[in-house]
N, C-alpha and C positions, 0 to 999 in steps of 0.2 A: 504493500500500500504506500510505499515511500513516494512522496511527491504528489499524491492524489489529493484532489479537493473533494471533500465529502461534507454533505449537509445532513444533519440528523434532525428530524421533526418529531416533537413529542406532543401528542394531541390530547392526552388524558392523564389524570393523576395516578391511575393504576400503572401506567407505563413508567412514571417516575419511580414508583416502588419497584416494579419488576425489572426494569432495564437500567435505571440510573443508580438507585440506592443499592441494588444488588452488586453493582460493579460489572454487570454483564456486558456493557458497551465500552468499558474503559480502554480495551485495546484499540478502539477507533480514535481515541484522543491523542492526537499528534499534530504536528504542524500541517495546516491545510484542512483540518476538520472544524466545522462550525456547528453550532447547536441553536435551535429555536423551539419555542413552545406556543401552543394555542393560548389565546388570551384568557381562556377559561380554566387553565391549569392553576390550581391554588397553590401547589407546591413547586412552582417554577423556580423558586429561589434555589432549589437543589442543583439547578443547572449552572448557577453562577460560579461554581468551582471550576468550570471549564474555561480555558483561556479565551476561546472565541465564542462566547455566548452572545447571540445577537438580539436577545430579548423575546418579546411575545409578538404574535401575529394575529391580526383580525380574523375571527372565525365565526361569522354571523350565524346565529342560531336559526334564523328564518330559512336558511338553506336546508335544514334537516327535513322539512316536510316534503319538498319536491324530490329529494334524494330517496326518502322513505317510499314514495309512490313508485319510483323507478325500481328500487330494491324489491318491493312487493311483486311487481310484474316479472322480474327476473326469477325470483324464487318460485313463483307459480309455474312459469314456463319450464323450469328445471326440476319440478317436483318429482317426476318419475325417476330421476337420477339420485334421489336422496330420500331415505326412509324418514329422516327427521323432517324434511320439508313437506313430504307427503302427509305425514301425521298432522302437521300444523296447518297446512292448507285445507285439509279435510275438516278441520275444526272451525273454519270460517262460517259465519251465518250464510244460509242458502243464497240470499240475494247478493251478498258481497262476493260469494264464491262464483256465482254465475257471471256477474259483471267483470270480475277479474279474469275469468276464463276467456271471455270475449276480448278483453284488452290485451291478453297475453298471447293471442294468436300471432304468428310470426309477422305478417304484413302490418297488422294493427300495432303490434308492440314496437316495431321499428319506427313507425311514424310517431307514436306516442313518446318513445325514448328521445327522438330528435327534438320534439317539441319541448320536453322537460329540460333537456340539456341547453337548448337555445334560450329558454326562459331563465335558467340559472345563470348562464354566462360563466365567466371565470372569476375566481376570487382575485380581485385586482391587487390587493396588498401582497398576497402570497405569490402571485404571478410575477410581480415586480421584484420580489426578493429572489426568486429563482432565476429570473432573467439577469439580475444584477450580480449574483454570486456565481452563476454558471458552474455548479458543482459537476464533478465527473461521475458522482453517484449520489442519489438521494435515498437516505435510509429512514424508514418509517415504521416504528413499532405500532401494531394495530390489532384490534379485535375484529376488524373487517366492517365496522359500522361507523367509523369516524368521518365527520364532514370534512375535516382538514385533509384526511387521507384521500377521500374522493376528489377533492379539489386539486390536491398535489399530483395525483396520477394524471389528471386531465392536462394540467399545465405542463407537466414533465413531458407528456407526449408531444405537445405543441413545440416545446423547446428542445426536444430530442435529448432529454436527460434520462439516463438509466435509473430505474427505481428498484430498491430492495425493500420488500415488505417483510417484517418480522412478526409472525403471528403470536399473540399474547397468550392464548388459552388453548387447552386440549380440544374443546368442542367447537372452537370458532369456525374452522373451515367447513364443518358439516352442518352447523346450525345458524351461523350469523353472517359469514363473509359475503360481501358483494364488491365486485371490482368493475367500475365503469370503464377502465382500461386494464389490459393485462400487464402486470409488472414484469420487469426484466428477470427478477428472481423473487420467489416466494419462499421464505424460510419458515418451515413448519416444525412441529414437535417431533414427529416420527414418520416412519414409512406408511403407517395407516392413514395419517393425515395427508401425506403426499398423494396416496391413491385417491382420496376423496377430492383433492384439489383438481386432479386430472379428470375424474369421473363426473363430478358435480359442476365444476366451474370451467372445464375445458381448458385449463392452463396446460400448455405443452409440458410434457414430463421433464424435458431438459431444463426447464425454468424453475422446477420445484426442488428444494434442497431440505433434507432433514437435518436441522441444527440443534434440536433439543430445546430446553427452556432455561432462561437465565436465573430462575429463582430457587433452584434446588442445589446449589453448591454446598451449602451446609448440611443438607440431607445426606449427600454422598459421603461427606466427611464425618458423619455422626459416629461417635464411639460411646456406648453406654457407660463404659468404665470411667471415662474422663468428663462426661457431661452429666451433671446432677439432674435428678428428676425435679420438675417444677412443683411436685406435690410430695408430702411426707407419707401419704397413704397410698396403697395400691389403687389403680383406677383403670376403667375402660373409658375411652373417649367417644362421645357422641357428637359428631360434627354435623351441624345443621346445614341445609342447602339453601340456595338463593330462591329457587322456584317454590311456589306455594305447596306446602305439605303439612299435615297435622303431626307435628313433632311431639306435642305435649302428651298425646295418648300413648305414643311409643315410650316416652320417658316414664309415664306412670306405670306401664307394664314392667319396665326394667326396675323401677324403684321397688315394686312389690316382690320381684323375683330374683334380685341380684344375688341373693344368698345361694342360688343354685350353682354359682360358679365355684363355690367351695373355697374362696380366698378370704380369710379373716380381714375385716376392715375395708373390703373392696367398695369403691364408690363409682358412680358415673359422673364424669366431668362433661358438662354440656357446653358446647361452644356454638351459640347461634351464629348463623352467617352474618357478617357485618353489614351486608347490603341485601338482606332477605326481602323478597317481595311480599306485599300484604297477603294475608291468608283469609279464607272464608270461614275460619273457625277461631276458637280461642288461641291466642298466640302470645300470651303474657306469662312468662315463667316467673313464678313467685317462689323463691328459694325456701321459704318457711313451710311451703306445702309439701315438700319432699324430705324424706329421711335420708336417702342414699344418693341424691343427685345434687351436685354443686355447679355453679357457674364457673366457666373457665376464667382464670384471673385476668388474662390479657384483655378480654372483651367485656368483663363484668361492668366496669364503670360506664363504658360507652353504651352497653345494652340497657342498663337501667335508665340512663339518660334518654335513650331513644324511646323507651316505653313511656317515660314521663312527658316527652315533647311530641311523640307521634312521628318523629322524623326517622324514616327508615334508611336513608342514605346520608350518613354523617358528612358534613362539609369537609372535614380535614382528617378523618380517621384512616390511617394507613398502617395496619398492624405490622410490627417489625418482623421481618422474615426469619431472623436468627432464633426466634422463639419456637418455631414449628418443629424442628428436628427432635428436640428433647421431649416436647409434648407428645409427639407421635411415637418416638422411639422407646419411651418408658411406659407407654400404655400397654396393658395386657392384651387389648384388642381395640380396633377402631370400628365404630358403627356409623354408617352414613348412607344416605341415598347416594347413588352413583354420582361422583363428582371428582374433581382434581384430587381431593383428599385420598381417594382410592389409590391413585398412583403414588402420592407422597408416602402413604403408609407402606406401600410395596417397596419403595426405595430403602426404607429403614427396616424392612422385613417384619412388620407387625401384622398379625392376622386381621383380615377385614371381613365384617359382616355387612354386605351391601344390601340396603333396603330396596326391594323391587316389588312392593305390593301396592295395591290400590287403596288409598285411605277412604274412598267412598265419598269424598267431599270436593276435591279439586279436579278440573278438567284435564290437567296434565300431570297426573300423579307419578310416583317413581316407577310403577309398572309400565307406564307408557314411555317414560324417559329411558328405561332400560332397553328399549327397541331402537334408540337413536343410533345413527351410523357409528359414531366414535367409540361406543361401548361394545361394539360387536366383538365377541370372543373373549371378553375380559373375565368371564366366569371360569375359563380354563386355567387362569393363573393360579399356581399353588398358593394356598392360604387365603384365597378370596372365596367366600361363601355367599350365595345369593339367598336372601330371605324373601320368600314369596307370600308370606302371610304374617300378620301381626302376632297371631297365636304362636308362631314358631320362633319369634324373636328372642325371648329369654333363653330358650334351650340352645339356640345357635350361638348366642353370645357366650354362654357357659362353655360350650364346646371349643370355641375359638380361644377363650381365655386359658383353658386347660392345655391347648395344643402348643402354646409358646411360639417363639420366633420361627419363621419359615425361611430357611436359607435359600430356597430357589425362587423367591419372589422377585428379587431385583433383576436377575437376567431375563426373567419371563416377560417383563414389561417393555423390552426393547422395541417391539413393533409400534408401540404408542409413544415411547420417549427415547430418542436417540441420545446416547452418551458414549464417550470414548476418553482417551487419555488427555485430549486437549480441552481447554476451557470453552465455554459458550462463546465468549468474545473472540477467541482465536478462530473458531469455526466461522463466525460471522465476518470477521476481517478477511478471511480467505474468499468468502462469497463476494464481498464488496469488491475486492481486488479483481475477481474474475469478470465482473461486469464493467468495471471502469477501465 
């Protein structure tokens, strides 16, 4: 990468945590690399440590709705290539589904897409920045839903600047991503995501690279002998999910039956998802109502504050990544609806009970989520047990707790999470060098 001019765009606070605070992109920091952030990034100050931080860029929120319409059309048109999208499109109200089906027909969709993009135009401030800096490569961490990423891809095409998109999450390619233009390189977590990018988004295979994730450095380095447990008592970890799900009923069942595990003093540590979506059921965990369930210390203050204020997405709460390995590694078992926590537990080889039953309340329960593309085959990983009914949960948790660490879990997740002897940043630097 010597002598190359690289511009890194950060569109969201989550990417500050995942890519900046983790040090994942530090290998890009050298002479010729510049950094910029969306005006909506609250933690943009973290980028000020870089020598060539250019400040924030206008990122008008009113551009979200037109891009959302375009994304909806593309998802509907590609629904037969993705189990995830097919499930979600089938859940649309009849009238909306019929209207979208008409608009998604190839000739209509092409005309509608051109109209939307013409209506949007380019992001003038961003386009001027790219035209003025003329980087040899534009690097953008993304979940595939960011307005700034959409705008950057379009301006980069006009200016003939190669783009490298770095996917932030395990599920993003299969359930969220939309690309108004095809990037020069798409960095995904693993080969399963690479296959999804080709199949669902029609990204040419030679443009997709499995680079892993920047957030798990400490997970791979975890050593239970050298890393103290965050709790004095033995525990199983219940990691809540972002999607709506009745977690309290599951917690009550575990609270009653935790003694089945046969571990004196065993408790359930409940970690609500920091950005959980509203539920259609009781979602207020009251610690005093449980004998054997406690709130996870890292999120306790934030959770109780969110309950009090009703604010589900805290303005500035980015949990420190270095807490996770010990929390997962010292747990006797991890219980969670299928999520990234499943992979994280596998890295430190803690048994997982993956909730995959219908709670009878929400339209997209864990039993439906388990059919999403990116989870395909995960039940074959040693130490991962699927829980298909609430009644089975306590017994499965007891069994996983008794089983202890599963030494084959880490190598078994390679299809979903690439890792090798190099760091994430080194792999990304190599990709950037190849396009620039």
